[in-house]
PyMOL CGO cylinders between C-alpha atoms (Angstrom):
from pymol import cmd
from pymol.cgo import CYLINDER

trace = [
    CYLINDER, 90.47, 102.75, 125.62, 92.51, 103.74, 122.60, 0.3, 1, 1, 1, 1, 1, 1,
    CYLINDER, 92.51, 103.74, 122.60, 94.56, 106.93, 122.41, 0.3, 1, 1, 1, 1, 1, 1,
    CYLINDER, 94.56, 106.93, 122.41, 95.68, 108.02, 118.95, 0.3, 1, 1, 1, 1, 1, 1,
    CYLINDER, 95.68, 108.02, 118.95, 98.36, 110.67, 118.65, 0.3, 1, 1, 1, 1, 1, 1,
    CYLINDER, 98.36, 110.67, 118.65, 98.32, 112.37, 115.26, 0.3, 1, 1, 1, 1, 1, 1,
    CYLINDER, 98.32, 112.37, 115.26, 100.82, 114.94, 116.43, 0.3, 1, 1, 1, 1, 1, 1,
    CYLINDER, 100.82, 114.94, 116.43, 103.79, 115.37, 114.13, 0.3, 1, 1, 1, 1, 1, 1,
    CYLINDER, 103.79, 115.37, 114.13, 106.98, 117.31, 114.68, 0.3, 1, 1, 1, 1, 1, 1,
    CYLINDER, 106.98, 117.31, 114.68, 108.94, 118.65, 111.75, 0.3, 1, 1, 1, 1, 1, 1,
    CYLINDER, 108.94, 118.65, 111.75, 111.02, 121.70, 110.94, 0.3, 1, 1, 1, 1, 1, 1,
    CYLINDER, 111.02, 121.70, 110.94, 109.63, 121.84, 107.40, 0.3, 1, 1, 1, 1, 1, 1,
    CYLINDER, 109.63, 121.84, 107.40, 106.72, 124.23, 106.79, 0.3, 1, 1, 1, 1, 1, 1,
    CYLINDER, 106.72, 124.23, 106.79, 105.27, 121.81, 104.21, 0.3, 1, 1, 1, 1, 1, 1,
    CYLINDER, 105.27, 121.81, 104.21, 105.33, 118.94, 106.70, 0.3, 1, 1, 1, 1, 1, 1,
    CYLINDER, 105.33, 118.94, 106.70, 103.38, 120.99, 109.23, 0.3, 1, 1, 1, 1, 1, 1,
    CYLINDER, 103.38, 120.99, 109.23, 100.34, 121.10, 106.97, 0.3, 1, 1, 1, 1, 1, 1,
    CYLINDER, 100.34, 121.10, 106.97, 100.82, 117.68, 105.36, 0.3, 1, 1, 1, 1, 1, 1,
    CYLINDER, 100.82, 117.68, 105.36, 99.20, 114.68, 107.02, 0.3, 1, 1, 1, 1, 1, 1,
    CYLINDER, 99.20, 114.68, 107.02, 101.48, 112.05, 105.52, 0.3, 1, 1, 1, 1, 1, 1,
    CYLINDER, 101.48, 112.05, 105.52, 100.80, 108.59, 106.99, 0.3, 1, 1, 1, 1, 1, 1,
    CYLINDER, 100.80, 108.59, 106.99, 97.98, 110.00, 109.13, 0.3, 1, 1, 1, 1, 1, 1,
    CYLINDER, 97.98, 110.00, 109.13, 95.92, 110.48, 105.92, 0.3, 1, 1, 1, 1, 1, 1,
    CYLINDER, 95.92, 110.48, 105.92, 96.21, 106.79, 104.95, 0.3, 1, 1, 1, 1, 1, 1,
    CYLINDER, 96.21, 106.79, 104.95, 92.59, 105.51, 104.81, 0.3, 1, 1, 1, 1, 1, 1,
    CYLINDER, 92.59, 105.51, 104.81, 93.55, 102.00, 105.94, 0.3, 1, 1, 1, 1, 1, 1,
    CYLINDER, 93.55, 102.00, 105.94, 95.41, 103.32, 109.01, 0.3, 1, 1, 1, 1, 1, 1,
    CYLINDER, 95.41, 103.32, 109.01, 92.49, 105.61, 109.82, 0.3, 1, 1, 1, 1, 1, 1,
    CYLINDER, 92.49, 105.61, 109.82, 90.05, 102.70, 109.57, 0.3, 1, 1, 1, 1, 1, 1,
    CYLINDER, 90.05, 102.70, 109.57, 92.10, 100.43, 111.82, 0.3, 1, 1, 1, 1, 1, 1,
    CYLINDER, 92.10, 100.43, 111.82, 92.73, 103.19, 114.34, 0.3, 1, 1, 1, 1, 1, 1,
    CYLINDER, 92.73, 103.19, 114.34, 89.13, 104.30, 114.82, 0.3, 1, 1, 1, 1, 1, 1,
    CYLINDER, 89.13, 104.30, 114.82, 87.36, 100.96, 114.49, 0.3, 1, 1, 1, 1, 1, 1,
    CYLINDER, 87.36, 100.96, 114.49, 89.40, 99.12, 117.14, 0.3, 1, 1, 1, 1, 1, 1,
    CYLINDER, 89.40, 99.12, 117.14, 88.13, 101.22, 120.03, 0.3, 1, 1, 1, 1, 1, 1,
    CYLINDER, 88.13, 101.22, 120.03, 85.39, 99.52, 122.04, 0.3, 1, 1, 1, 1, 1, 1,
    CYLINDER, 85.39, 99.52, 122.04, 85.24, 102.14, 124.74, 0.3, 1, 1, 1, 1, 1, 1,
    CYLINDER, 85.24, 102.14, 124.74, 86.56, 105.69, 124.66, 0.3, 1, 1, 1, 1, 1, 1,
    CYLINDER, 86.56, 105.69, 124.66, 88.62, 106.76, 121.67, 0.3, 1, 1, 1, 1, 1, 1,
    CYLINDER, 88.62, 106.76, 121.67, 90.86, 109.74, 122.34, 0.3, 1, 1, 1, 1, 1, 1,
    CYLINDER, 90.86, 109.74, 122.34, 92.47, 111.51, 119.39, 0.3, 1, 1, 1, 1, 1, 1,
    CYLINDER, 92.47, 111.51, 119.39, 95.23, 114.02, 120.07, 0.3, 1, 1, 1, 1, 1, 1,
    CYLINDER, 95.23, 114.02, 120.07, 96.03, 116.36, 117.21, 0.3, 1, 1, 1, 1, 1, 1,
    CYLINDER, 96.03, 116.36, 117.21, 95.52, 119.71, 115.59, 0.3, 1, 1, 1, 1, 1, 1,
    CYLINDER, 95.52, 119.71, 115.59, 91.99, 119.88, 114.22, 0.3, 1, 1, 1, 1, 1, 1,
    CYLINDER, 91.99, 119.88, 114.22, 92.84, 122.54, 111.63, 0.3, 1, 1, 1, 1, 1, 1,
    CYLINDER, 92.84, 122.54, 111.63, 95.31, 120.09, 110.07, 0.3, 1, 1, 1, 1, 1, 1,
    CYLINDER, 95.31, 120.09, 110.07, 93.29, 116.88, 110.55, 0.3, 1, 1, 1, 1, 1, 1,
    CYLINDER, 93.29, 116.88, 110.55, 90.17, 118.41, 108.99, 0.3, 1, 1, 1, 1, 1, 1,
    CYLINDER, 90.17, 118.41, 108.99, 92.00, 118.72, 105.66, 0.3, 1, 1, 1, 1, 1, 1,
    CYLINDER, 92.00, 118.72, 105.66, 91.49, 114.96, 105.29, 0.3, 1, 1, 1, 1, 1, 1,
    CYLINDER, 91.49, 114.96, 105.29, 88.01, 113.69, 104.38, 0.3, 1, 1, 1, 1, 1, 1,
    CYLINDER, 88.01, 113.69, 104.38, 87.98, 110.84, 106.92, 0.3, 1, 1, 1, 1, 1, 1,
    CYLINDER, 87.98, 110.84, 106.92, 89.37, 112.85, 109.83, 0.3, 1, 1, 1, 1, 1, 1,
    CYLINDER, 89.37, 112.85, 109.83, 86.98, 115.70, 109.01, 0.3, 1, 1, 1, 1, 1, 1,
    CYLINDER, 86.98, 115.70, 109.01, 84.00, 113.34, 109.08, 0.3, 1, 1, 1, 1, 1, 1,
    CYLINDER, 84.00, 113.34, 109.08, 85.11, 111.99, 112.47, 0.3, 1, 1, 1, 1, 1, 1,
    CYLINDER, 85.11, 111.99, 112.47, 85.63, 115.55, 113.73, 0.3, 1, 1, 1, 1, 1, 1,
    CYLINDER, 85.63, 115.55, 113.73, 82.16, 116.63, 112.56, 0.3, 1, 1, 1, 1, 1, 1,
    CYLINDER, 82.16, 116.63, 112.56, 80.54, 113.63, 114.26, 0.3, 1, 1, 1, 1, 1, 1,
    CYLINDER, 80.54, 113.63, 114.26, 82.41, 114.30, 117.50, 0.3, 1, 1, 1, 1, 1, 1,
    CYLINDER, 82.41, 114.30, 117.50, 81.60, 118.02, 117.36, 0.3, 1, 1, 1, 1, 1, 1,
    CYLINDER, 81.60, 118.02, 117.36, 77.91, 117.26, 116.83, 0.3, 1, 1, 1, 1, 1, 1,
    CYLINDER, 77.91, 117.26, 116.83, 77.96, 115.00, 119.91, 0.3, 1, 1, 1, 1, 1, 1,
    CYLINDER, 77.96, 115.00, 119.91, 79.87, 117.52, 122.06, 0.3, 1, 1, 1, 1, 1, 1,
    CYLINDER, 79.87, 117.52, 122.06, 82.91, 115.25, 122.27, 0.3, 1, 1, 1, 1, 1, 1,
    CYLINDER, 82.91, 115.25, 122.27, 85.57, 117.75, 121.16, 0.3, 1, 1, 1, 1, 1, 1,
    CYLINDER, 85.57, 117.75, 121.16, 87.84, 119.20, 123.85, 0.3, 1, 1, 1, 1, 1, 1,
    CYLINDER, 87.84, 119.20, 123.85, 90.34, 121.98, 123.23, 0.3, 1, 1, 1, 1, 1, 1,
    CYLINDER, 90.34, 121.98, 123.23, 89.12, 122.67, 119.71, 0.3, 1, 1, 1, 1, 1, 1,
    CYLINDER, 89.12, 122.67, 119.71, 91.56, 124.77, 117.71, 0.3, 1, 1, 1, 1, 1, 1,
    CYLINDER, 91.56, 124.77, 117.71, 88.98, 125.43, 114.96, 0.3, 1, 1, 1, 1, 1, 1,
    CYLINDER, 88.98, 125.43, 114.96, 89.04, 129.19, 115.56, 0.3, 1, 1, 1, 1, 1, 1,
    CYLINDER, 89.04, 129.19, 115.56, 92.79, 129.52, 116.02, 0.3, 1, 1, 1, 1, 1, 1,
    CYLINDER, 92.79, 129.52, 116.02, 94.57, 131.63, 113.42, 0.3, 1, 1, 1, 1, 1, 1,
    CYLINDER, 94.57, 131.63, 113.42, 97.76, 130.03, 112.11, 0.3, 1, 1, 1, 1, 1, 1,
    CYLINDER, 97.76, 130.03, 112.11, 100.90, 132.18, 112.30, 0.3, 1, 1, 1, 1, 1, 1,
]
cmd.load_cgo(trace, "trace")
């Protein structure tokens, strides 16, 4: 089992919507391809879906009913 935390804490408004290192394609590839059993990703889907790779993973998981606690319909303050 692999658990990936994409949660970031920052006081900057720009940093809240920026993925930074989480958007690195090589890191994404290593993180999601190493799981042989369950892969658990913890993060804010509204932010992760801004990245092409994370969005593709999200769509695949959503299609297979593997998304828990989806914040897709949450309005940002």
